[in-house]
N, CA, C and O atoms as CSV, one atom per row, in Angstrom:
chain,resi,resn,atom,element,x,y,z
A,1,MET,N,N,112.334,124.866,73.682
A,1,MET,CA,C,112.183,123.158,73.126
A,1,MET,C,C,113.017,122.032,73.751
A,1,MET,O,O,113.859,122.345,74.593
A,2,SER,N,N,112.890,121.051,73.487
A,2,SER,CA,C,112.874,119.760,74.659
A,2,SER,C,C,114.426,119.324,74.641
A,2,SER,O,O,115.090,119.484,73.617
A,3,SER,N,N,114.803,118.945,75.435
A,3,SER,CA,C,115.556,118.433,75.792
A,3,SER,C,C,116.693,117.081,74.933
A,3,SER,O,O,117.862,116.698,74.970
A,4,SER,N,N,115.734,116.850,74.404
A,4,SER,CA,C,116.087,115.814,72.916
A,4,SER,C,C,115.983,116.097,71.585
A,4,SER,O,O,115.840,115.374,70.599
A,5,HIS,N,N,116.120,117.764,71.791
A,5,HIS,CA,C,116.290,118.105,70.231
A,5,HIS,C,C,117.858,119.292,70.223
A,5,HIS,O,O,118.722,119.997,70.744
A,6,TYR,N,N,117.219,118.709,69.205
A,6,TYR,CA,C,119.131,119.168,68.400
A,6,TYR,C,C,118.914,120.575,68.221
A,6,TYR,O,O,117.748,120.931,68.050
A,7,CYS,N,N,119.820,121.441,68.228
A,7,CYS,CA,C,119.897,123.140,67.588
A,7,CYS,C,C,120.871,123.363,66.698
A,7,CYS,O,O,122.032,123.482,67.089
A,8,ALA,N,N,120.573,123.443,65.503
A,8,ALA,CA,C,121.808,123.781,64.721
A,8,ALA,C,C,121.474,124.913,64.238
A,8,ALA,O,O,120.402,125.281,63.759
A,9,THR,N,N,122.967,125.737,64.466
A,9,THR,CA,C,122.596,126.627,63.487
A,9,THR,C,C,123.095,127.444,62.040
A,9,THR,O,O,124.300,127.568,61.819
A,10,VAL,N,N,121.880,128.085,60.909
A,10,VAL,CA,C,122.497,127.848,59.723
A,10,VAL,C,C,122.546,129.545,59.127
A,10,VAL,O,O,121.632,130.369,59.156
A,11,PRO,N,N,123.968,129.704,58.589
A,11,PRO,CA,C,123.227,131.195,57.901
A,11,PRO,C,C,122.602,130.888,57.184
A,11,PRO,O,O,121.944,129.904,56.847
A,12,LEU,N,N,122.892,132.131,56.816
A,12,LEU,CA,C,121.480,132.454,54.951
A,12,LEU,C,C,122.498,132.606,54.536
A,12,LEU,O,O,123.484,132.358,55.229
A,13,ARG,N,N,122.639,133.214,52.848
A,13,ARG,CA,C,122.669,133.602,51.688
A,13,ARG,C,C,121.719,134.052,50.942
A,13,ARG,O,O,120.608,133.634,50.616
A,14,TRP,N,N,122.481,135.194,50.672
A,14,TRP,CA,C,122.471,136.222,49.693
A,14,TRP,C,C,120.843,135.558,48.800
A,14,TRP,O,O,119.659,135.850,48.963
A,15,SER,N,N,121.576,134.538,47.817
A,15,SER,CA,C,121.091,133.988,47.171
A,15,SER,C,C,119.801,132.713,47.593
A,15,SER,O,O,119.289,131.762,47.003
A,16,ASP,N,N,119.696,133.239,48.698
A,16,ASP,CA,C,118.327,132.888,48.833
A,16,ASP,C,C,117.135,133.529,49.298
A,16,ASP,O,O,116.447,133.185,50.259
A,17,MET,N,N,116.945,134.560,48.470
A,17,MET,CA,C,115.349,135.800,48.280
A,17,MET,C,C,115.302,134.815,47.099
A,17,MET,O,O,116.066,134.122,46.427
A,18,ASP,N,N,114.069,135.105,47.198
A,18,ASP,CA,C,113.690,135.297,45.960
A,18,ASP,C,C,113.131,137.297,45.864
A,18,ASP,O,O,113.222,138.327,46.532
A,19,ALA,N,N,112.569,136.803,44.556
A,19,ALA,CA,C,112.025,138.677,44.463
A,19,ALA,C,C,111.575,139.766,45.221
A,19,ALA,O,O,112.021,140.911,45.159
A,20,TYR,N,N,110.343,139.211,46.201
A,20,TYR,CA,C,109.710,139.310,47.445
A,20,TYR,C,C,110.466,140.178,48.800
A,20,TYR,O,O,109.907,141.023,49.500
A,21,GLY,N,N,111.938,139.673,48.927
A,21,GLY,CA,C,112.793,139.931,48.917
A,21,GLY,C,C,112.369,138.655,50.487
A,21,GLY,O,O,112.485,139.099,51.630
A,22,HIS,N,N,112.223,138.179,50.414
A,22,HIS,CA,C,112.305,136.437,51.116
A,22,HIS,C,C,112.744,135.196,51.157
A,22,HIS,O,O,112.517,134.476,50.185
A,23,VAL,N,N,113.380,134.742,52.153
A,23,VAL,CA,C,113.570,133.592,51.802
A,23,VAL,C,C,112.907,132.966,50.844
A,23,VAL,O,O,111.748,133.381,50.848
A,24,ASN,N,N,113.172,131.739,49.583
A,24,ASN,CA,C,112.405,131.311,48.565
A,24,ASN,C,C,111.471,130.527,49.817
A,24,ASN,O,O,111.634,130.702,51.025
A,25,ASN,N,N,110.802,129.929,49.388
A,25,ASN,CA,C,109.574,128.919,50.393
A,25,ASN,C,C,111.086,127.496,49.416
A,25,ASN,O,O,111.601,126.808,50.297
A,26,VAL,N,N,111.364,127.325,48.702
A,26,VAL,CA,C,112.392,126.454,48.207
A,26,VAL,C,C,114.107,125.966,48.865
A,26,VAL,O,O,114.834,124.979,48.749
A,27,GLN,N,N,114.169,127.124,49.482
A,27,GLN,CA,C,115.179,127.314,50.270
A,27,GLN,C,C,115.396,127.113,51.526
A,27,GLN,O,O,116.404,127.263,52.216
A,28,PHE,N,N,114.011,126.644,51.828
A,28,PHE,CA,C,113.968,126.076,53.505
A,28,PHE,C,C,114.299,124.630,52.987
A,28,PHE,O,O,115.368,124.331,53.519
A,29,LEU,N,N,114.005,123.921,52.440
A,29,LEU,CA,C,114.773,122.305,52.415
A,29,LEU,C,C,116.327,122.551,52.060
A,29,LEU,O,O,116.830,121.465,51.774
A,30,ARG,N,N,117.365,123.723,51.971
A,30,ARG,CA,C,118.069,123.211,52.445
A,30,ARG,C,C,118.176,123.729,53.618
A,30,ARG,O,O,119.199,123.168,54.011
A,31,LEU,N,N,117.871,124.348,54.385
A,31,LEU,CA,C,118.191,125.538,55.719
A,31,LEU,C,C,118.195,123.221,56.920
A,31,LEU,O,O,118.959,122.625,57.680
A,32,LEU,N,N,116.576,122.901,56.126
A,32,LEU,CA,C,116.992,121.627,56.862
A,32,LEU,C,C,117.622,120.707,56.417
A,32,LEU,O,O,117.648,119.717,57.148
A,33,GLU,N,N,118.387,120.611,55.076
A,33,GLU,CA,C,119.586,119.672,54.890
A,33,GLU,C,C,120.207,120.280,55.630
A,33,GLU,O,O,120.928,119.373,56.047
A,34,ASP,N,N,120.654,121.535,56.387
A,34,ASP,CA,C,122.007,121.692,56.292
A,34,ASP,C,C,122.086,121.194,57.721
A,34,ASP,O,O,123.093,120.619,58.134
A,35,ALA,N,N,120.683,121.488,58.711
A,35,ALA,CA,C,120.870,120.889,59.980
A,35,ALA,C,C,121.498,119.669,60.022
A,35,ALA,O,O,122.468,119.191,60.609
A,36,ARG,N,N,120.310,119.141,58.890
A,36,ARG,CA,C,120.188,117.684,59.175
A,36,ARG,C,C,121.291,117.219,59.383
A,36,ARG,O,O,121.507,116.664,60.460
A,37,VAL,N,N,122.566,117.348,58.128
A,37,VAL,CA,C,124.230,117.136,57.869
A,37,VAL,C,C,124.571,117.266,58.931
A,37,VAL,O,O,125.328,116.328,59.179
A,38,THR,N,N,124.406,118.287,60.281
A,38,THR,CA,C,125.542,118.669,60.843
A,38,THR,C,C,125.204,118.220,62.019
A,38,THR,O,O,125.978,118.054,62.962
A,39,GLY,N,N,123.827,117.967,62.004
A,39,GLY,CA,C,123.227,116.960,63.542
A,39,GLY,C,C,123.648,115.624,63.363
A,39,GLY,O,O,124.029,115.046,64.381
A,40,PHE,N,N,123.667,114.889,62.093
A,40,PHE,CA,C,123.628,113.805,62.072
A,40,PHE,C,C,125.583,113.749,62.312
A,40,PHE,O,O,125.999,112.628,62.604
A,41,ALA,N,N,126.190,114.383,62.244
A,41,ALA,CA,C,127.609,114.336,61.789
A,41,ALA,C,C,127.634,114.177,63.299
A,41,ALA,O,O,128.461,113.308,63.574
A,42,GLN,N,N,126.892,114.811,64.692
A,42,GLN,CA,C,127.252,114.786,65.546
A,42,GLN,C,C,126.484,114.074,66.303
A,42,GLN,O,O,126.874,114.204,67.463
A,43,TRP,N,N,125.305,113.170,66.213
A,43,TRP,CA,C,124.696,111.827,66.745
A,43,TRP,C,C,125.159,110.848,65.860
A,43,TRP,O,O,125.444,109.821,66.476
A,44,PHE,N,N,125.303,110.784,64.918
A,44,PHE,CA,C,126.105,109.319,64.845
A,44,PHE,C,C,127.464,109.057,64.654
A,44,PHE,O,O,128.127,108.088,64.285
A,45,ASP,N,N,127.664,110.106,64.981
A,45,ASP,CA,C,130.094,110.245,65.722
A,45,ASP,C,C,130.074,108.585,65.768
A,45,ASP,O,O,129.381,107.696,66.262
A,46,ARG,N,N,131.270,108.720,64.942
A,46,ARG,CA,C,131.600,107.299,64.803
A,46,ARG,C,C,132.031,106.637,63.540
A,46,ARG,O,O,131.679,107.243,62.528
A,47,ASP,N,N,132.724,105.514,63.348
A,47,ASP,CA,C,133.729,105.304,62.637
A,47,ASP,C,C,132.779,105.110,60.806
A,47,ASP,O,O,133.170,105.384,59.671
A,48,ARG,N,N,131.940,104.738,61.134
A,48,ARG,CA,C,130.687,104.308,59.595
A,48,ARG,C,C,129.616,105.969,60.534
A,48,ARG,O,O,129.145,105.850,61.666
A,49,PRO,N,N,129.499,107.199,59.750
A,49,PRO,CA,C,128.599,107.529,59.835
A,49,PRO,C,C,127.707,107.472,59.442
A,49,PRO,O,O,127.871,107.115,58.276
A,50,LEU,N,N,126.402,107.637,59.704
A,50,LEU,CA,C,125.413,107.225,59.063
A,50,LEU,C,C,125.340,108.037,57.387
A,50,LEU,O,O,125.588,107.350,56.396
A,51,LEU,N,N,124.956,109.617,57.234
A,51,LEU,CA,C,125.647,109.937,56.191
A,51,LEU,C,C,126.424,109.172,54.883
A,51,LEU,O,O,125.974,109.292,53.744
A,52,GLU,N,N,127.401,108.531,55.120
A,52,GLU,CA,C,128.742,108.221,54.316
A,52,GLU,C,C,127.579,106.608,53.283
A,52,GLU,O,O,127.328,106.338,52.109
A,53,GLU,N,N,127.104,105.753,55.221
A,53,GLU,CA,C,127.002,104.732,54.900
A,53,GLU,C,C,125.296,104.231,53.649
A,53,GLU,O,O,124.963,103.438,52.768
A,54,GLY,N,N,124.890,105.127,54.280
A,54,GLY,CA,C,123.701,105.957,53.147
A,54,GLY,C,C,121.520,106.739,53.647
A,54,GLY,O,O,120.382,106.471,54.032
A,55,VAL,N,N,122.286,107.545,53.275
A,55,VAL,CA,C,120.277,107.159,53.686
A,55,VAL,C,C,119.438,108.584,52.419
A,55,VAL,O,O,120.082,109.404,51.765
A,56,LEU,N,N,118.333,108.472,52.439
A,56,LEU,CA,C,117.437,108.795,51.089
A,56,LEU,C,C,116.525,108.877,52.184
A,56,LEU,O,O,116.212,108.184,53.152
A,57,VAL,N,N,116.067,110.492,51.442
A,57,VAL,CA,C,114.954,111.084,52.473
A,57,VAL,C,C,113.528,110.739,50.938
A,57,VAL,O,O,113.547,111.083,49.756
A,58,THR,N,N,112.800,110.182,51.508
A,58,THR,CA,C,111.416,110.044,51.138
A,58,THR,C,C,110.318,111.235,50.634
A,58,THR,O,O,109.614,111.427,49.642
A,59,ARG,N,N,110.644,112.026,52.117
A,59,ARG,CA,C,109.133,112.969,51.348
A,59,ARG,C,C,110.003,114.319,52.910
A,59,ARG,O,O,110.933,114.293,53.716
A,60,HIS,N,N,108.940,115.218,52.501
A,60,HIS,CA,C,109.091,116.118,53.380
A,60,HIS,C,C,107.995,116.880,53.239
A,60,HIS,O,O,107.462,117.108,52.153
A,61,GLU,N,N,107.585,117.337,54.408
A,61,GLU,CA,C,106.353,118.520,54.604
A,61,GLU,C,C,106.510,119.430,55.819
A,61,GLU,O,O,106.781,119.114,56.977
A,62,ILE,N,N,106.112,121.489,54.911
A,62,ILE,CA,C,106.695,122.130,55.539
A,62,ILE,C,C,106.053,122.762,55.723
A,62,ILE,O,O,105.948,123.464,54.717
A,63,GLU,N,N,105.374,123.094,56.499
A,63,GLU,CA,C,104.432,125.141,57.148
A,63,GLU,C,C,105.165,125.750,57.685
A,63,GLU,O,O,105.947,125.542,58.613
A,64,TYR,N,N,104.787,126.997,56.760
A,64,TYR,CA,C,105.353,128.235,56.553
A,64,TYR,C,C,104.459,128.868,57.653
A,64,TYR,O,O,103.264,128.574,57.622
A,65,VAL,N,N,104.988,129.851,58.793
A,65,VAL,CA,C,104.437,130.213,59.706
A,65,VAL,C,C,104.293,132.171,59.532
A,65,VAL,O,O,103.333,132.897,59.790
A,66,ALA,N,N,105.772,132.542,58.961
A,66,ALA,CA,C,105.696,133.738,58.968
A,66,ALA,C,C,107.023,133.680,57.944
A,66,ALA,O,O,107.811,132.800,57.597
A,67,PRO,N,N,106.854,134.970,57.679
A,67,PRO,CA,C,108.146,136.026,55.965
A,67,PRO,C,C,109.481,134.967,56.764
A,67,PRO,O,O,109.564,134.553,57.920
A,68,LEU,N,N,110.106,134.845,55.951
A,68,LEU,CA,C,111.694,134.414,55.955
A,68,LEU,C,C,112.184,135.738,55.659
A,68,LEU,O,O,111.869,135.841,54.474
A,69,THR,N,N,112.901,137.096,56.060
A,69,THR,CA,C,113.731,138.087,54.869
A,69,THR,C,C,115.529,137.625,54.833
A,69,THR,O,O,115.611,136.397,54.808
A,70,PHE,N,N,116.220,137.962,54.829
A,70,PHE,CA,C,117.657,138.133,54.780
A,70,PHE,C,C,118.159,138.782,55.794
A,70,PHE,O,O,117.936,139.887,56.290
A,71,ARG,N,N,118.763,138.051,55.990
A,71,ARG,CA,C,119.387,139.339,57.074
A,71,ARG,C,C,121.054,138.289,57.710
A,71,ARG,O,O,121.356,137.230,57.160
A,72,HIS,N,N,121.742,138.777,58.679
A,72,HIS,CA,C,123.428,138.369,58.153
A,72,HIS,C,C,123.077,137.453,60.030
A,72,HIS,O,O,124.074,137.866,60.622
A,73,ALA,N,N,122.545,136.849,60.753
A,73,ALA,CA,C,122.217,136.217,62.147
A,73,ALA,C,C,122.173,135.446,61.304
A,73,ALA,O,O,121.954,135.866,60.168
A,74,PRO,N,N,122.362,134.022,61.525
A,74,PRO,CA,C,121.906,132.807,61.211
A,74,PRO,C,C,120.217,132.248,61.477
A,74,PRO,O,O,119.392,133.112,61.774
A,75,ILE,N,N,119.905,131.244,61.393
A,75,ILE,CA,C,119.077,130.263,62.004
A,75,ILE,C,C,118.870,129.828,62.552
A,75,ILE,O,O,119.641,128.875,62.438
A,76,ALA,N,N,117.852,129.517,63.879
A,76,ALA,CA,C,118.343,128.069,64.250
A,76,ALA,C,C,117.228,127.215,64.001
A,76,ALA,O,O,116.096,127.453,64.420
A,77,VAL,N,N,117.568,126.149,63.270
A,77,VAL,CA,C,116.910,124.405,63.239
A,77,VAL,C,C,117.013,123.570,64.310
A,77,VAL,O,O,118.037,123.019,64.713
A,78,ASP,N,N,115.852,123.496,64.779
A,78,ASP,CA,C,115.785,122.740,66.444
A,78,ASP,C,C,115.256,121.534,64.882
A,78,ASP,O,O,114.826,121.728,63.745
A,79,MET,N,N,115.724,119.983,65.961
A,79,MET,CA,C,115.776,119.052,64.961
A,79,MET,C,C,115.429,117.735,65.693
A,79,MET,O,O,116.505,117.383,66.175
A,80,TRP,N,N,114.639,116.968,65.976
A,80,TRP,CA,C,114.293,115.956,66.602
A,80,TRP,C,C,114.198,114.626,65.871
A,80,TRP,O,O,114.138,114.918,64.677
A,81,CYS,N,N,114.156,113.351,66.008
A,81,CYS,CA,C,113.186,111.810,65.586
A,81,CYS,C,C,111.305,112.057,66.180
A,81,CYS,O,O,110.920,112.293,67.325
A,82,THR,N,N,110.835,111.962,65.461
A,82,THR,CA,C,109.399,112.524,65.518
A,82,THR,C,C,108.912,110.149,65.229
A,82,THR,O,O,108.128,109.370,65.769
A,83,LYS,N,N,109.875,110.046,64.217
A,83,LYS,CA,C,109.320,108.227,64.197
A,83,LYS,C,C,110.333,107.351,64.157
A,83,LYS,O,O,111.518,107.545,64.429
A,84,ILE,N,N,110.029,106.801,63.958
A,84,ILE,CA,C,110.796,104.823,64.149
A,84,ILE,C,C,110.595,103.670,63.495
A,84,ILE,O,O,110.029,102.795,64.149
A,85,SER,N,N,110.940,103.382,62.230
A,85,SER,CA,C,110.385,102.085,61.634
A,85,SER,C,C,111.338,101.143,61.173
A,85,SER,O,O,112.535,101.310,61.408
A,86,GLY,N,N,111.168,100.753,60.919
A,86,GLY,CA,C,112.421,99.195,59.902
A,86,GLY,C,C,113.138,99.933,59.573
A,86,GLY,O,O,113.916,100.483,60.352
A,87,ALA,N,N,113.100,100.131,58.508
A,87,ALA,CA,C,114.246,100.843,57.785
A,87,ALA,C,C,114.112,101.908,57.454
A,87,ALA,O,O,114.631,102.411,56.457
A,88,GLY,N,N,113.386,102.444,58.236
A,88,GLY,CA,C,112.882,104.798,58.233
A,88,GLY,C,C,112.316,105.753,59.206
A,88,GLY,O,O,111.142,105.542,59.510
A,89,PHE,N,N,112.648,106.321,59.516
A,89,PHE,CA,C,112.232,107.368,60.526
A,89,PHE,C,C,112.317,108.782,59.910
A,89,PHE,O,O,112.879,109.255,58.922
A,90,ASP,N,N,111.612,109.215,60.795
A,90,ASP,CA,C,111.095,111.011,60.288
A,90,ASP,C,C,111.674,111.499,60.999
A,90,ASP,O,O,111.889,110.943,62.076
A,91,LEU,N,N,112.225,112.850,60.697
A,91,LEU,CA,C,112.724,114.011,61.956
A,91,LEU,C,C,111.598,114.925,61.419
A,91,LEU,O,O,111.015,115.026,60.340
A,92,GLY,N,N,111.513,115.716,62.932
A,92,GLY,CA,C,110.727,116.445,62.376
A,92,GLY,C,C,111.489,117.741,63.106
A,92,GLY,O,O,112.290,117.482,64.004
A,93,TYR,N,N,111.161,119.655,62.594
A,93,TYR,CA,C,112.125,120.749,62.661
A,93,TYR,C,C,111.406,121.701,63.098
A,93,TYR,O,O,110.198,121.534,63.268
A,94,GLU,N,N,112.059,122.947,63.376
A,94,GLU,CA,C,111.239,124.207,63.705
A,94,GLU,C,C,112.144,125.383,63.227
A,94,GLU,O,O,112.513,126.117,64.144
A,95,VAL,N,N,112.312,125.510,62.740
A,95,VAL,CA,C,113.041,126.554,61.834
A,95,VAL,C,C,112.524,128.441,62.855
A,95,VAL,O,O,111.521,129.147,62.739
A,96,ARG,N,N,113.781,128.595,63.736
A,96,ARG,CA,C,113.322,129.539,64.440
A,96,ARG,C,C,114.075,130.480,64.501
A,96,ARG,O,O,115.124,130.180,63.931
A,97,ASP,N,N,114.102,131.794,65.022
A,97,ASP,CA,C,115.299,132.685,65.444
A,97,ASP,C,C,116.062,132.074,66.503
A,97,ASP,O,O,115.616,131.412,67.440
A,98,PRO,N,N,117.434,132.410,66.216
A,98,PRO,CA,C,117.840,131.793,67.501
A,98,PRO,C,C,117.932,132.418,68.969
A,98,PRO,O,O,117.593,133.595,69.089
A,99,GLN,N,N,118.234,131.929,69.749
A,99,GLN,CA,C,118.180,132.994,71.472
A,99,GLN,C,C,119.183,133.896,70.758
A,99,GLN,O,O,120.165,133.494,70.134
A,100,GLY,N,N,118.613,135.850,71.018
A,100,GLY,CA,C,119.452,136.967,71.228
A,100,GLY,C,C,118.741,137.631,70.668
A,100,GLY,O,O,118.121,138.560,71.186
A,101,VAL,N,N,118.667,137.223,69.232
A,101,VAL,CA,C,118.322,137.639,67.733
A,101,VAL,C,C,116.621,138.322,67.678
A,101,VAL,O,O,116.391,139.518,67.500
A,102,GLY,N,N,115.268,136.961,67.930
A,102,GLY,CA,C,114.148,137.363,68.521
A,102,GLY,C,C,113.524,136.047,69.093
A,102,GLY,O,O,113.779,135.048,69.766
A,103,ASP,N,N,112.200,136.916,68.147
A,103,ASP,CA,C,111.047,135.111,68.619
A,103,ASP,C,C,110.473,134.667,67.449
A,103,ASP,O,O,109.486,133.983,67.719
A,104,VAL,N,N,110.644,134.751,66.395
A,104,VAL,CA,C,110.149,134.013,65.511
A,104,VAL,C,C,110.131,132.635,64.978
A,104,VAL,O,O,111.137,132.007,64.645
A,105,LEU,N,N,108.443,132.050,64.900
A,105,LEU,CA,C,108.782,130.959,63.698
A,105,LEU,C,C,108.516,130.830,63.111
A,105,LEU,O,O,107.324,131.088,62.952
A,106,TYR,N,N,109.181,130.343,62.185
A,106,TYR,CA,C,109.597,130.510,60.718
A,106,TYR,C,C,108.665,129.489,59.990
A,106,TYR,O,O,107.875,129.814,59.104
A,107,ALA,N,N,108.849,128.173,60.477
A,107,ALA,CA,C,108.233,127.299,59.962
A,107,ALA,C,C,108.230,125.624,60.476
A,107,ALA,O,O,109.140,125.210,61.194
A,108,ARG,N,N,107.670,125.180,60.250
A,108,ARG,CA,C,107.751,123.733,60.569
A,108,ARG,C,C,108.341,122.462,59.892
A,108,ARG,O,O,108.860,122.629,58.788
A,109,ALA,N,N,108.329,121.687,60.222
A,109,ALA,CA,C,108.374,120.704,58.639
A,109,ALA,C,C,108.787,119.075,59.493
A,109,ALA,O,O,108.804,118.841,60.701
A,110,GLU,N,N,109.116,118.050,58.197
A,110,GLU,CA,C,109.455,116.833,59.016
A,110,GLU,C,C,109.633,116.111,57.449
A,110,GLU,O,O,109.129,116.243,56.334
A,111,THR,N,N,110.571,115.355,58.045
A,111,THR,CA,C,111.269,114.551,57.199
A,111,THR,C,C,111.563,113.733,56.631
A,111,THR,O,O,112.276,114.274,55.786
A,112,GLY,N,N,111.562,112.325,56.337
A,112,GLY,CA,C,110.371,110.721,55.812
A,112,GLY,C,C,112.311,110.677,55.816
A,112,GLY,O,O,112.580,111.448,54.894
A,113,LEU,N,N,113.421,110.252,56.293
A,113,LEU,CA,C,113.995,109.478,55.726
A,113,LEU,C,C,114.513,107.990,55.627
A,113,LEU,O,O,114.950,107.658,56.728
A,114,VAL,N,N,114.619,106.974,54.692
A,114,VAL,CA,C,115.164,105.151,54.608
A,114,VAL,C,C,116.815,105.421,54.301
A,114,VAL,O,O,117.480,105.940,53.405
A,115,VAL,N,N,117.203,104.368,56.331
A,115,VAL,CA,C,118.793,104.088,55.943
A,115,VAL,C,C,118.797,102.971,54.483
A,115,VAL,O,O,117.957,102.121,54.186
A,116,TYR,N,N,120.120,103.374,53.731
A,116,TYR,CA,C,119.810,102.761,52.511
A,116,TYR,C,C,121.424,101.964,52.026
A,116,TYR,O,O,122.521,102.518,51.963
A,117,ASP,N,N,121.113,100.632,51.760
A,117,ASP,CA,C,122.233,100.415,50.968
A,117,ASP,C,C,123.017,100.486,49.432
A,117,ASP,O,O,122.637,100.093,48.329
A,118,PHE,N,N,124.451,101.259,49.927
A,118,PHE,CA,C,124.379,101.555,48.261
A,118,PHE,C,C,124.652,100.738,47.164
A,118,PHE,O,O,124.012,100.701,46.114
A,119,PRO,N,N,125.745,100.015,47.495
A,119,PRO,CA,C,126.169,98.585,46.969
A,119,PRO,C,C,124.870,97.809,46.157
A,119,PRO,O,O,124.585,97.710,44.964
A,120,THR,N,N,124.162,97.258,47.554
A,120,THR,CA,C,122.805,96.826,47.248
A,120,THR,C,C,121.045,96.534,46.033
A,120,THR,O,O,120.219,95.828,45.453
A,121,SER,N,N,121.894,98.467,46.651
A,121,SER,CA,C,120.568,99.338,45.782
A,121,SER,C,C,119.733,99.336,46.613
A,121,SER,O,O,118.778,99.995,46.201
A,122,SER,N,N,119.506,98.817,47.907
A,122,SER,CA,C,118.524,98.828,48.822
A,122,SER,C,C,118.279,99.386,49.778
A,122,SER,O,O,119.300,100.052,49.952
A,123,PRO,N,N,117.282,99.720,50.974
A,123,PRO,CA,C,117.137,100.126,51.770
A,123,PRO,C,C,117.129,98.937,52.495
A,123,PRO,O,O,116.520,97.897,52.241
A,124,ARG,N,N,118.005,99.247,53.591
A,124,ARG,CA,C,118.168,98.314,54.455
A,124,ARG,C,C,117.459,98.542,56.016
A,124,ARG,O,O,116.469,99.267,56.109
A,125,ARG,N,N,118.102,97.797,57.361
A,125,ARG,CA,C,117.045,97.584,58.137
A,125,ARG,C,C,118.157,98.914,59.569
A,125,ARG,O,O,119.321,99.274,59.395
A,126,ILE,N,N,117.512,99.195,60.442
A,126,ILE,CA,C,118.013,100.738,60.923
A,126,ILE,C,C,118.716,99.622,62.332
A,126,ILE,O,O,117.999,99.273,63.270
A,127,ARG,N,N,119.560,99.386,62.262
A,127,ARG,CA,C,120.909,99.139,63.783
A,127,ARG,C,C,120.378,99.588,65.245
A,127,ARG,O,O,119.840,100.666,65.495
A,128,THR,N,N,120.648,98.510,66.186
A,128,THR,CA,C,120.444,98.859,67.560
A,128,THR,C,C,121.518,100.212,67.361
A,128,THR,O,O,121.148,101.234,67.940
A,129,ASP,N,N,122.079,100.247,67.027
A,129,ASP,CA,C,123.255,101.903,67.517
A,129,ASP,C,C,122.589,102.787,66.776
A,129,ASP,O,O,122.416,103.862,67.351
A,130,GLU,N,N,122.133,102.703,65.641
A,130,GLU,CA,C,121.779,103.594,64.957
A,130,GLU,C,C,119.797,103.560,65.509
A,130,GLU,O,O,119.209,104.612,65.761
A,131,ARG,N,N,119.527,103.025,65.540
A,131,ARG,CA,C,118.420,103.499,66.579
A,131,ARG,C,C,117.674,103.245,68.573
A,131,ARG,O,O,116.661,103.492,69.227
A,132,ASP,N,N,119.158,102.559,68.747
A,132,ASP,CA,C,119.519,103.878,70.031
A,132,ASP,C,C,119.628,105.341,69.870
A,132,ASP,O,O,118.784,106.034,70.439
A,133,ILE,N,N,120.679,105.980,69.076
A,133,ILE,CA,C,120.756,107.474,68.646
A,133,ILE,C,C,119.550,108.103,69.059
A,133,ILE,O,O,119.212,108.658,70.105
A,134,LEU,N,N,118.720,107.771,67.460
A,134,LEU,CA,C,117.578,107.952,66.904
A,134,LEU,C,C,116.475,107.962,68.160
A,134,LEU,O,O,115.592,108.814,68.262
A,135,ARG,N,N,116.629,107.155,68.848
A,135,ARG,CA,C,115.622,107.368,70.161
A,135,ARG,C,C,115.737,108.263,71.216
A,135,ARG,O,O,114.768,108.823,71.729
A,136,ALA,N,N,117.560,108.504,71.752
A,136,ALA,CA,C,117.892,109.618,72.738
A,136,ALA,C,C,117.885,110.430,71.931
A,136,ALA,O,O,118.933,111.074,71.878
A,137,HIS,N,N,116.765,110.833,70.909
A,137,HIS,CA,C,116.724,112.627,70.231
A,137,HIS,C,C,115.221,112.233,69.686
A,137,HIS,O,O,114.941,112.455,68.509
A,138,ALA,N,N,114.083,111.529,70.753
A,138,ALA,CA,C,112.959,111.233,69.841
A,138,ALA,C,C,112.523,112.862,71.381
A,138,ALA,O,O,112.983,113.388,72.394
A,139,GLY,N,N,111.039,112.911,70.165
A,139,GLY,CA,C,110.423,113.800,70.937
A,139,GLY,C,C,108.852,114.254,69.685
A,139,GLY,O,O,108.930,113.974,68.489
A,140,ASP,N,N,107.689,114.894,70.240
A,140,ASP,CA,C,106.738,114.597,70.014
A,140,ASP,C,C,106.799,114.776,68.344
A,140,ASP,O,O,107.588,115.248,67.525
A,141,ALA,N,N,105.567,114.153,68.336
A,141,ALA,CA,C,104.714,114.820,66.882
A,141,ALA,C,C,104.886,116.425,66.297
A,141,ALA,O,O,104.427,117.332,66.990
A,142,VAL,N,N,105.610,116.765,64.907
A,142,VAL,CA,C,105.612,118.386,64.717
A,142,VAL,C,C,104.104,118.893,65.077
A,142,VAL,O,O,103.290,117.983,64.916
A,143,ALA,N,N,103.552,120.068,65.506
A,143,ALA,CA,C,102.320,120.449,65.756
A,143,ALA,C,C,102.294,121.200,64.591
A,143,ALA,O,O,102.662,122.375,64.570
A,144,PHE,N,N,101.822,120.509,63.474
A,144,PHE,CA,C,101.815,121.118,62.139
A,144,PHE,C,C,100.008,121.848,62.771
A,144,PHE,O,O,99.492,120.986,63.481
A,145,ARG,N,N,99.235,122.916,62.667
A,145,ARG,CA,C,97.955,122.807,62.154
A,145,ARG,C,C,97.234,122.515,61.731
A,145,ARG,O,O,96.177,122.542,62.361
A,146,TRP,N,N,97.234,122.053,60.458
A,146,TRP,CA,C,96.534,121.046,60.426
A,146,TRP,C,C,96.050,119.996,60.846
A,146,TRP,O,O,95.011,119.465,60.455
A,147,ARG,N,N,97.160,119.436,62.108
A,147,ARG,CA,C,96.949,118.296,62.726
A,147,ARG,C,C,95.579,118.149,64.067
A,147,ARG,O,O,95.018,117.135,64.482
A,148,SER,N,N,95.350,119.911,64.543
A,148,SER,CA,C,95.448,120.484,65.550
A,148,SER,C,C,93.570,120.693,65.207
A,148,SER,O,O,92.769,120.718,66.141
A,149,ARG,N,N,93.069,120.845,63.514
A,149,ARG,CA,C,91.848,120.857,63.791
A,149,ARG,C,C,91.127,119.714,64.185
A,149,ARG,O,O,89.926,119.800,64.443
């Protein structure tokens, strides 16, 4: 894991399982959201946190690598910024075992986000202070298997 990556530990819920005993693929989006909310609270810790001002998801891409079964130990979600544009940015993730629990990578993912002004119902430019925070957490593109072909 790169020093620019943020790591959130996210608990699993019994209701995350599907009929096969694995964490349902849709629940991975919740795991990513939980990591994002926790990470943004730390990254943008100031008078006007980014989540309260407005940020919307524009896309998700997930590559499932190994089945994740329910357990009481949380999973780790490494998160970093892969791209910054005028009003949007992308976050990369790896969903894996936390240190000391195992060494399995369960999924790689990327989420596109746009900063948003709710009063005007429109995207807004990323401010310089926000851009600096995102740059501090910048990392490589997500290593999706399809990209290596």
